[in-house]
Structure formats: C-alpha cells, structure tokens
N, C-alpha and C positions, 0 to 999 in steps of 0.2 A: 576853139580847141587848143589846149596847151600842147607845145611840142612834145612833151614827155608822154602825154596821153596818146597823141597821133603815133609816136614811135611804137608804142605798146600794142596798139591796134594793128599797125603794119606788121609787126613781128607775130602776132596771133592769128592774123589772116591766112586762110587757106585758099589755094587757087580758086579762082572764080567766085570768091565770097566777097560780099559788100561789108562794109564796116558794120551796118545795121545787122548782118548775118552773125558777124563775130560777136557782137553785144549780145544778141539774142541766144546764141549758142552758149556763151559764157554764163548768162543768168539762168538759163535753163538747168544746166548741170551744177551751178554753184562753184564758182572759181575758188581754188585753194592755192596756197603757196607751192604745194607740189606740182601744180599745173605749170608753173614757171620755172621751176628749179631745172637747171640745165638746158633750158630753152634759148639761152643767150638773151633773154628778155630783161634780165636784171645782172647788173655788174657784180663782180666779187666783192667790191667794197659795199655796195648796196646790200647784198646778201649778209654781210658780216654785221651791218647795222640792224637788219631783221633779227638775226640771231641774238644779238645782244639785247634787243628790245623784248625778247621773250624769256631772258635769263631770270628775272625776278619771279615771273609766273612759274617757271620751271622749278625754282627753289621752293616756293610756296606749296607747289604740288607734291614735291617730295617730302616736305615737312608734314603735310596733311597725311599722305601715305603712310608715313612712320607712325603717326599717331593712331590711325586706324588699325595698324597691325600690332599694336602693343597688346 
C-alpha cells in the first residue's frame, strides 16, 4: 500500500473502524470531493490542483449552458 493511500485511510478512519470498514463505507456511499474538503485529508496545494483540473470542464459547461439558453 502506498504511503499516501495509507495516510488517506488513517484520516478517513472512524474510531473502532478497520481499514476494510473505511473502504466499504466509502464505496457504499460513493466518495465525492466534498467528502474530503475541509477534512485535512488534502493539502491546500493539492486542492488547488484539483480546482485547476476542473477549470476546462467548467468553461465547457458554461459555454454549453449559454448555447442552450439562446
């Protein structure tokens, strides 16, 4: 297991929960970015990378919305 994955599991783990429980819980409810926002699971620099990665899609969505509303 990679150190970064281990760290994510440790940060997501609830008291008395195994790593298998963390993974099961996460898969059942479908992890989303909002699940880790503000949880100190991701650094500010990493979050900025995520935001930048979604910028092109955000622009395309905005262009599509404008075309649909014409």
